[in-house]
N, C-alpha and C positions, 0 to 999 in steps of 0.2 A: 504493500500500500504506500509506503514511503516513496519508493521509486516512482510509482504512478503519480503521486502528488507532486513530486519534484519535476517530473516530465511535463505535467499539465501547466504548472506555474512558469517553467522555463519557456515552453512553447507560446504561452500567452504573452509573456514579456517580449519574446522575439517578434510576434505578429504586430504588437502595438508599436514597437520601435521601427519595424519594417515599414509601417504605414506613414512614418514621417518622411521617408525618402522615395517610396515606390512611385509616387505621382510626379516626382521631379522631372523624369524623362518622358512622361506621358502628356505633358502640357500641350505639345503640338497636336497630338492625336485628339485630345479633349477639345481644344480650340477648333480644330477642323470639324469634328463631329457635331459640335453645338453651334457652329457658325459665329464664333466670337474671335476677338483678337488674342494674340499670345499673351499680351499684358493682362487681359481680363482672365485668361486661363490660370494665371498665377494665384488668383483668388482662391482656387481650390486648395492651394498649399497654405496660404495665410489664414483662411477661415478656420481650418483644422487646428493650426497652431494657436490661434487666439482663444478658441473654445477650450482647448486643452489647458492653456495657461490659466484661464479664469477658474477652471475646475480644480486645479492642483491644490490651491490653498484650502479648499473645502474637504479634502480627503480625510483629514483627521476627524473633523466634526461628523461627516457622513458615516465614518466607521463606527463612531460611538453611538450614533442614532439608529443605524440599521444593523450593525454587526459586520465585522470585517469580511467574513466568508460570504454573507448575503450580498454585501456591496460588490464584492469581486465577481460573484456569479451573475448578479444583475447587470453590472457594467459590461461584462463579457457578452451577455445575451443582447444588451442594447447595442453594443459595438457591431455585432453580427447583423442585427436588424437594419441599422443605419447603413452598414456596408452594402447590404442588398438594395436598399433604397437609392444609394449613390449610383449603383450600377444601372438602375432603371431610369435615372434622371434624363429628361429630354430638353432641359433648358439650364442655363447657368444659374438662375435663381433657385431652381430645385436642387441642383448639385451642391451649391454653397450651403443651402439650408440643411441638407442631409449631412454634409461634411461637418457642420457645426455640431449636429447631434452626435456624429461619430467621435468628434473631439471631446465633447462633454462626457460621453461614456468611457472613452479611452484614457482621459486625463488621470484618473486615480489608479489605473491598472498597473502601471510600472511600480509605483510605490507599494501597492497592495501585494503584488507578487513577491516583492522582496520581504515585506513584513511577514507574510504567511510562510515563506521558506524558513525564516528564522524561528517562527513559532512552531512549525511542525517538526523540524529536524532537531535532534539533540545538540547541545552546545559543542560537543567534540566534532560535529559534522558541519558546523557553521562556515568554517573556512572553505571547505569543499563546495558547499552549496552556493556561497557567495561568488566563488570562482566560476561556477557554471552560469550563475545569473549574469555576472560581468561579461562572460564570453558571448552570451546571447545579445547583450547590449552592444558589444563591439562588432559582432559579425552581421547583425541585421542591417546596418547601413551599407554593408558591402553588397548584400544580396538584393536590397531594395531597388537600386537603379537597374541591375541586371534583370531581375524578374519583371519590373515595370516595363522595361524596353522590350523584352522578349514577348511578354503577354500582349502588349499593345500592338506590336507588329504582327503577331500570329493570330490572335483571337479578337482584338479590339480592346479599347481602353476600359470598357465596362467590366472586363474580367479582372482587372487589378483590384476591383472591389468585391466581385463575386467570390473570388478565391478565399476571402476572409470568412464567408458565411459558414461552411461546414466546420472549419477549424474553431470558430467562435462557439458554435453550437456544441461541439464535442467537449471543448474546454469548460464551458459553462456547466454542462450536465455532470461531467466528471468531477469538477471542483465542488459542486454542491453535494454530490454523492460521497466523495472521499474525505472532504475537509470539514464536514459539518461538526465533527467532534472538536475541531479547533476554533469553533465560533467564539467570538468575544461577547462579553455581557453588554447589553444596551444601556446607554446612559442618556437620559433626557436633558441634554445640554443645550442651552439657547445658542442661537447663531446671530451674528452681527448682520441682520437683514439689511439695514440701511447702508452699511458699509459695502455689502455685496452689490446693492443697486448702484451705488456710486462707482464701484469698480467696473461693472458691466458698462455703465454709461460712458465713462471717460475712455476706457480701452476700446469699446466699440466705435465711438466717434473718431478716435485717433486712427484706427485701422481703416475705417471707411474713407476718411480724408485722404490717407496715403494711397489707398487702392483706386479711388475715383479721381484723384487730383489730375493725373495726366490727361484723362479723357475730357475733363472739364476746364482745361487750361488753368489749373490751380486757382489762385485767389481772385481771378477775374470773374469767377462764378460764385453766386450767392451761396449755393449749397456747400461749397468748400469752406467759405468764410464762416458759415453757421456751424459746421462740424468742428472747425478749429476752435471757435469760442466755447462750444459745449465741452470739447476735450480739455481746454485750459481751465475753465471754471470747475468742471467735474473733477479734474485731477487735484486742484487746490482744495476743494471741499473734501475730497477723499483723504488727503494728507491730514487736514485738520481733524476730521472725524476719527481716523484710525489712531492718531497720536493721543487722543483724549479718551478713547473707549477702553473699557476694562477687558473686553474679550474681542479684540479686532479680528476681522476676517483675514487680514494680512498684517502680521505683527512687524511693525517698522522699528521697534526699539533696538534691535541688533545694529542698526546703522549708527548708533552712538559710539560704536567701536571702530576706530580708524582702520584697523586691519580688515574688518569685514567690508566696510564701505569701499576701500580701495580695491579689494579683490572682486567685489561685485561689479564695479565699474569696468575693470579689466575683462571680466567674464562677458559682460554685456556686449562690449565692442568687439572683442575677439571672436566670440561664438557667433554673434550676428553677422559679422563679415564672412566668416567661414561658411555658415549656412547659406548665405546669399549666393556664394560662388557655386554651391551645389545646384542652384536653380538657373543661374545665368549661363553656365557652361553648357548644359544639355540643349538649351534654347539656341545658343550660337551654333553648336555642332549640327543640329537638325535644320535650323532655319537658313543658315548661310553656307555651311560646309557640306551639305548633302548627306549627312549621316542618318542612318535609320535610328529609331529609338533604341533598338537592341545594341547597336555599336556605340551609341552615345552612352548607354548604361555601362557597357564594359569600360569605356574610357574614364568615366567619372568614378567608378567603383574602386579603382586602384588605391585611393587614399586609405581605404579601410584595411587593405592587406598589410601594409607596413605598420598600421596602428596596432593590429593584433600581435604582430611579431615583436614590437617594441614594448608592449604593456608589461611583460615580466621584468624587463630591464629597469623600467621606471619604478616598479614596485620594490625592487631591490635597492635602488639608489635613494629612495625616499628616506630610508633610515640612516643614510650616510651623508647626505648633502642638504644644504639649506634649500627648502622648497621654493624660496623666491628665485634662486638661481635656476632651478629647473623650469619654473614658469617663464622666466625671462628668455631662456634658451628656446623653449617650446614655441612661445608666441612669436619671437623673432624669427624662428625657423619658418613659421607660416608666412611671415612677411617676405622672407627671402625667396620662398617658392612662388609667391605672387610676382616678384620681379623676374624670376625665371620665365614665367608665362609671358611677361611683357617682351622679353628678348627672344624667346624661342617660338612663340605662337604667331603665326601669320596665316594668310588665306591659302598658302600652299603647304602647310604643315601636314606630315603624315601621321598615322595613328599613334606610333610610339613616341613621336615628339609631343603629341598632345597628352598621352597617358603618363609619361615619365615624371613630369612635375607633380601629378596626382600621387604617384607612388612615393616620391620624395617627401611630399607634404605630410603624408600619413605618418611618417616616422616621428614627426614632431607633436602629433595630437596627444599621445599619453603624457608627454612632458608638460602639457598645458592644463588639462582638466583636473586630474587627480591632485597634483600638488596645489593648484589654485583653491580647490575645495578644502584642502588641509589648512591652508593659510586662513581662509575665511572662517571656518568653523573653529579653528584654534584661537581666534581672536575674541570670540563671544564667551559668555558664561556658560558653564556646562548645561544648566537648566534651559538655556535658550537655543541649544543645538538644533532641536527639531523645528522650531519656528524659523530659525535662520536658514536652515536647509530648504524650508518651504518657500521662503522669499527668493532664494537663489534659483530654485526650479522655476518659479513663476516668471522672474525677470529674464532668465535664460531663454525660455520658450517664447516670451513676448519679443525679445531681441531678434530672434530668428524671423518672426513674422514682419516686424517693422523694417528690418534690414532688407528683406526680399522686396518689399514695396518700394523702398528708397532706391536700392541698387538697380532694379529693373527699369525704373523711371529714368535714372541717370544714364543707363545703358542705351535705352531706346532714343532718348533725346540726343545723346552723344553720337549715335549712329546717323541721325538726321543731320546733325551739325557737320559731321565729317563728310557726309554725302554732298552737302551744299558746298563745302570747301573744295572737294575733289572735282565737282562739276565745273567750278570756276577756273581750274588750272589744267584741265585736260588739253593735251596737245595731240595733233594728228588724228583727231576723231574722224574727220572726213576721209582720210586715207584708210583708216581701219574699216569704215563702212564700205568704201569702194572695194577693198580687198575681200570682204565677206560677200559682197554682191557678185564679185567675180567668181566666187566658189559656188554660186547658185542660190544664195540667200536673197530673199526679197528685202526691200528697203526697211520695211517694218521689222522684219526678223533681225536684221543687222543692228538696228537701233536697240532692239530688245536685248540682244546679246551684250552690247556695250553697257546698257543700263544695269544688267545683272552683274557684270564685272565690277561696276562702280559700287553697287549695293554690297557685294561680297567684301570688297576692300574697306568700305566705310564701317561695316559691322566688325571686321577684324580689328580695325584701328580703335573703335569704341570699346571693344573687349579689352584691348591692351591698356587703354586709358582707365578703365574700371579697375584693373588690377594694380595700376599705379596708386590709385586712391586707397585700395585695399592694403597695399604695403605700408602706406603712411599710418593707417589706422592700427595695423598690427604693431608697428614700431612704437606708437604712442602707448598702446595697451601694455606692451612689454616693459616699457620704461617706468610706468607709474607703479608697478608692483613693488619697487624698492621703497615706496612710501609706507608700505605695510610693515609692521614689526614681525620678526621671526616668531613662529609658534613656539610656546614654551611648554606645551603638554601634548600628550598623545591624543589623537582625534579619531572618533568613530565616524567614518564617512558613509556608513550604510544608509543613512536617511536621504542621501542625495542620489538622484538618478539622471 
């Protein structure tokens, strides 16, 4: 029974983490299938991330009100139902709504799978079970782009959601059957309802503003101005309310510790920039480089391979080296690989030229996340560890959604700017048209070929420009970590996922 319980919890965690990246390479297929732009297609990613982020701080309260096992099984069942609905969606509105439902149900599952593993297995098995759990967390992002691309090309984008249904159903049923004896007692604890409303209000307004901004020419449109005002006023009200409430939905008190604040700032900027690259790269490969979703998935998945290989090295070094040094090296490494892309990637790059920086980047990932978590949680009081971890999880997930919206906007606008610049300095256009017409192309076909060449070059230049900005952000995030004090006690990082 223990093995079955461990398998169910590990598979559940794998599936939820998988869904954070499986749609990244499927945006082009989804956009084409629903008749929307690629920038609108990224809402499928950001809506899931925002819903998951909002639900993460509620995990502890929901566990007490419903019971850990009941919440896990119910969340798993809901995840499967909304996955099925995502697959049946026929419009962007439907798909985004169902992805929000999927994110709400999936938000608590990672933390709950970890909690239940520690609860079910004896203490002498905790190291082994946490190793298995960590491995599913590390490997799922590798398989996400590969599975997403292969399924989208072979069966259609709907199936990236349909494949969750049988897995979710089996896991929900098995968890309820096997883990019922590990159910926790219910506690009728009140929730900060007004704080939750304010959280949903400002986060929702902010994300809508970022997602809709480009289509509405930003602040020239009344709707964007209104959303910005709602986000600012809602955020200010949220801060005041949460800092004065006895049981806040998001406990902000850990921010009084300098080490925690600095670590979270570094995490937000570094993780957000990294996650945004996982969305921009597949869109460039498919939209301009002619890659299928499958091969775009293979190219982007390489960063996970090196991460898995380097994780044991980091775990060993954690006991010997100042974690601030590890974070500095890891985040700076991410910035260095961003610059590699700037110099290596162009419109004529082959597959391995595109994949190699991904592989190199992955080696720096373990140096970044685990040591940064150690610094952050080592800076707070021991009784604040759980709430501090919840804040970190919330802000990390939100950072990914916000960064995707910002980076894709900069990327699309940059491509248009580069195209305008290239169109103004083209030489020998007429000679090129004459040469193509001499080979049998019509005038319109010749013009179309040249236009496509300009588009391809402009997108490649915009991609390089995006990674220049990414390198600066990584360098800044790496540098500020030295403002945090070195942890003075051992830290349990099991509450962070």
